[in-house]
N, CA and C atoms as a LAMMPS dump frame, in Angstrom:
ITEM: TIMESTEP
0
ITEM: NUMBER OF ATOMS
222
ITEM: BOX BOUNDS ff ff ff
-5.0000000000000000e+02 5.0000000000000000e+02
-5.0000000000000000e+02 5.0000000000000000e+02
-5.0000000000000000e+02 5.0000000000000000e+02
ITEM: ATOMS id mol type element x y z
1 1 1 N -17.501 -369.33 378.519
2 1 2 C -16.215 -370.001 378.506
3 1 3 C -15.627 -371.629 378.902
4 2 1 N -14.905 -372.749 378.657
5 2 2 C -14.696 -374.252 378.955
6 2 3 C -13.323 -373.962 379.145
7 3 1 N -13.431 -374.475 380.384
8 3 2 C -11.777 -375.045 381.324
9 3 3 C -11.449 -376.371 381.817
10 4 1 N -9.969 -376.944 381.47
11 4 2 C -10.36 -377.887 382.318
12 4 3 C -9.977 -377.229 383.791
13 5 1 N -10.776 -378.464 384.34
14 5 2 C -11.041 -378.342 385.251
15 5 3 C -9.479 -378.94 386.716
16 6 1 N -8.405 -379.478 386.115
17 6 2 C -7.53 -380.497 386.955
18 6 3 C -6.382 -378.978 386.605
19 7 1 N -5.736 -378.079 385.485
20 7 2 C -4.742 -377.538 384.717
21 7 3 C -5.226 -375.406 385.097
22 8 1 N -6.821 -375.674 384.478
23 8 2 C -7.556 -374.399 384.644
24 8 3 C -6.652 -374.018 383.549
25 9 1 N -5.921 -374.135 382.52
26 9 2 C -6.056 -374.102 381.199
27 9 3 C -7.941 -374.26 380.206
28 10 1 N -7.842 -372.638 379.789
29 10 2 C -9.077 -372.603 379.049
30 10 3 C -9.451 -373.069 377.878
31 11 1 N -10.168 -374.283 377.64
32 11 2 C -10.141 -375.058 376.566
33 11 3 C -10.702 -374.132 375.253
34 12 1 N -12.122 -372.986 375.713
35 12 2 C -12.546 -372.646 374.252
36 12 3 C -13.647 -372.075 375.04
37 13 1 N -13.293 -370.996 374.298
38 13 2 C -14.526 -369.865 374.666
39 13 3 C -15.515 -368.945 373.655
40 14 1 N -16.521 -368.746 373.49
41 14 2 C -17.192 -368.261 372.485
42 14 3 C -17.141 -366.398 373.554
43 15 1 N -17.398 -365.097 371.908
44 15 2 C -17.872 -364.275 372.664
45 15 3 C -18.806 -363.836 371.601
46 16 1 N -19.492 -363.564 373.527
47 16 2 C -21.116 -362.636 372.716
48 16 3 C -21.453 -362.157 371.918
49 17 1 N -22.428 -360.4 371.658
50 17 2 C -22.551 -358.863 373.095
51 17 3 C -22.949 -359.456 373.804
52 18 1 N -23.067 -358.228 374.27
53 18 2 C -23.219 -358.306 376.325
54 18 3 C -25.066 -358.919 375.98
55 19 1 N -25.6 -358.369 375.443
56 19 2 C -27.461 -358.479 375.75
57 19 3 C -27.614 -360.865 375.585
58 20 1 N -26.418 -360.901 374.954
59 20 2 C -26.65 -362.367 375.284
60 20 3 C -26.406 -362.798 376.497
61 21 1 N -27.266 -363.406 377.598
62 21 2 C -26.897 -363.809 378.198
63 21 3 C -25.712 -366.211 378.147
64 22 1 N -24.798 -366.352 378.963
65 22 2 C -23.973 -366.649 378.915
66 22 3 C -24.381 -368.539 378.549
67 23 1 N -25.518 -368.436 378.988
68 23 2 C -26.233 -370.346 379.428
69 23 3 C -26.935 -370.031 377.754
70 24 1 N -26.887 -368.607 376.19
71 24 2 C -27.431 -369.247 375.792
72 24 3 C -26.216 -369.743 374.034
73 25 1 N -25.323 -369.587 374.671
74 25 2 C -23.796 -370.577 374.315
75 25 3 C -23.536 -371.724 374.68
76 26 1 N -23.946 -372.618 375.508
77 26 2 C -23.948 -373.507 376.866
78 26 3 C -23.729 -374.21 375.628
79 27 1 N -24.159 -374.782 374.565
80 27 2 C -24.271 -376.233 373.64
81 27 3 C -23.017 -375.975 373.369
82 28 1 N -22.551 -374.883 372.992
83 28 2 C -21.53 -374.681 371.677
84 28 3 C -20.841 -375.124 371.956
85 29 1 N -20.007 -374.722 373.543
86 29 2 C -18.798 -374.822 374.555
87 29 3 C -18.725 -376.668 374.873
88 30 1 N -19.643 -377.165 374.26
89 30 2 C -19.628 -379.183 375.091
90 30 3 C -19.27 -379.996 373.585
91 31 1 N -18.861 -380.505 374.341
92 31 2 C -18.046 -382.092 373.006
93 31 3 C -18.274 -383.454 373.975
94 32 1 N -18.583 -384.038 372.708
95 32 2 C -18.736 -385.63 373.274
96 32 3 C -17.783 -386.091 373.955
97 33 1 N -16.656 -385.578 374.246
98 33 2 C -15.629 -386.693 374.784
99 33 3 C -15.556 -385.291 376.74
100 34 1 N -16.673 -384.98 376.709
101 34 2 C -16.871 -383.962 377.489
102 34 3 C -17.473 -385.577 379.222
103 35 1 N -16.797 -386.09 380.312
104 35 2 C -17.226 -386.096 381.482
105 35 3 C -18.05 -385.885 382.176
106 36 1 N -17.599 -384.077 382.469
107 36 2 C -18.422 -383.598 383.446
108 36 3 C -18.532 -382.529 383.501
109 37 1 N -19.536 -381.573 383.7
110 37 2 C -19.967 -380.362 383.78
111 37 3 C -20.515 -379.222 385.007
112 38 1 N -19.725 -378.407 385.601
113 38 2 C -19.754 -378.355 386.523
114 38 3 C -19.991 -376.496 385.475
115 39 1 N -20.669 -376.136 386.108
116 39 2 C -21.484 -374.876 386.076
117 39 3 C -22.484 -374.392 387.297
118 40 1 N -22.89 -372.21 387.811
119 40 2 C -23.997 -372.589 387.816
120 40 3 C -24.958 -371.967 387.638
121 41 1 N -25.857 -371.825 389.09
122 41 2 C -27.039 -372.242 388.88
123 41 3 C -27.854 -371.217 387.338
124 42 1 N -26.864 -370.179 386.872
125 42 2 C -27.494 -369.696 385.306
126 42 3 C -27.107 -370.88 383.795
127 43 1 N -27.042 -371.864 384.946
128 43 2 C -27.124 -373.149 383.365
129 43 3 C -27.543 -374.149 383.717
130 44 1 N -28.324 -373.794 384.589
131 44 2 C -29.543 -374.854 385.028
132 44 3 C -30.794 -374.829 384.093
133 45 1 N -31.284 -375.885 383.533
134 45 2 C -32.312 -376.039 382.779
135 45 3 C -33.582 -376.781 382.481
136 46 1 N -34.912 -377.688 382.057
137 46 2 C -34.372 -378.765 381.408
138 46 3 C -33.776 -379.191 380.242
139 47 1 N -33.4 -377.996 378.863
140 47 2 C -33.273 -378.439 377.738
141 47 3 C -31.726 -378.701 377.713
142 48 1 N -30.653 -377.81 379.065
143 48 2 C -29.548 -378.132 379.127
144 48 3 C -28.822 -379.76 379.76
145 49 1 N -29.873 -380.331 380.591
146 49 2 C -29.72 -381.057 381.46
147 49 3 C -30.078 -382.251 380.242
148 50 1 N -31.517 -382.501 378.978
149 50 2 C -31.326 -383.132 378.531
150 50 3 C -30.191 -383.214 377.139
151 51 1 N -29.754 -382.223 377.472
152 51 2 C -28.07 -381.991 376.35
153 51 3 C -27.51 -382.643 377.106
154 52 1 N -26.993 -382.732 378.112
155 52 2 C -26.03 -383.583 378.765
156 52 3 C -26.486 -385.493 379.23
157 53 1 N -27.618 -385.291 379.07
158 53 2 C -27.995 -386.288 379.01
159 53 3 C -27.589 -387.354 377.807
160 54 1 N -28.68 -386.724 376.623
161 54 2 C -28.247 -386.792 375.208
162 54 3 C -26.689 -387.351 375.181
163 55 1 N -25.577 -386.536 375.823
164 55 2 C -24.734 -385.904 375.447
165 55 3 C -23.301 -387.425 376.567
166 56 1 N -25.008 -388.265 377.067
167 56 2 C -23.478 -389.1 378.635
168 56 3 C -23.016 -388.127 379
169 57 1 N -23.689 -387.442 379.473
170 57 2 C -22.454 -386.245 380.779
171 57 3 C -23.284 -386.132 382.412
172 58 1 N -21.433 -386.357 382.896
173 58 2 C -21.781 -386.433 384.435
174 58 3 C -22.791 -384.838 384.779
175 59 1 N -23.45 -384.543 384.644
176 59 2 C -23.673 -382.876 385.335
177 59 3 C -23.065 -382.423 387.143
178 60 1 N -23.759 -381.091 386.981
179 60 2 C -23.847 -380.899 387.728
180 60 3 C -23.683 -379.707 388.03
181 61 1 N -25.049 -379.366 388.15
182 61 2 C -24.843 -377.884 387.856
183 61 3 C -25.945 -376.995 389.26
184 62 1 N -25.467 -376.265 389.577
185 62 2 C -25.841 -375.744 391.149
186 62 3 C -27.045 -375.302 390.843
187 63 1 N -28.249 -375.549 391.634
188 63 2 C -29.752 -375.303 391.895
189 63 3 C -30.198 -373.952 392.875
190 64 1 N -31.19 -373.298 392.748
191 64 2 C -31.682 -371.735 393.505
192 64 3 C -32.878 -372.627 393.099
193 65 1 N -33.123 -372.445 394.997
194 65 2 C -34.175 -372.602 395.487
195 65 3 C -35.064 -371.432 394.673
196 66 1 N -36.833 -371.432 395.048
197 66 2 C -37.766 -370.175 394.886
198 66 3 C -38.379 -370.038 395.423
199 67 1 N -39.652 -369.505 395.428
200 67 2 C -40.495 -369.261 396.443
201 67 3 C -41.149 -370.191 396.329
202 68 1 N -41.584 -370.855 395.696
203 68 2 C -43.071 -371.943 395.683
204 68 3 C -41.827 -373.787 395.326
205 69 1 N -40.516 -373.642 394.927
206 69 2 C -39.957 -374.729 395.152
207 69 3 C -38.098 -374.799 395.929
208 70 1 N -39.055 -374.993 397.109
209 70 2 C -38.076 -375.03 398.394
210 70 3 C -36.01 -375.896 397.369
211 71 1 N -35.065 -376.226 397.498
212 71 2 C -34.846 -377.504 398.346
213 71 3 C -34.84 -377.926 399.068
214 72 1 N -34.784 -379.888 397.812
215 72 2 C -34.654 -380.832 398.704
216 72 3 C -33.627 -381.169 399.444
217 73 1 N -33.627 -381.602 400.484
218 73 2 C -32.561 -382.054 401.163
219 73 3 C -31.073 -383.337 400.294
220 74 1 N -32.455 -383.373 398.785
221 74 2 C -30.134 -384.342 398.465
222 74 3 C -29.883 -382.771 397.674
């Protein structure tokens, strides 16, 4: 689901079967005029980061630490 940050109105949504993870339709929800994307750690991947760079969109995707890759100070 894509929602407006100020008004909280739903701008776009995509319905999928239960076995399809939400992150699989991430790119379908974005438009070229999007200035920023805020999302939880399920949407963080190198592919999604590359797509946001291609759209020239600011990304605010949550990061999560793993056993072998702790979060940096940044």
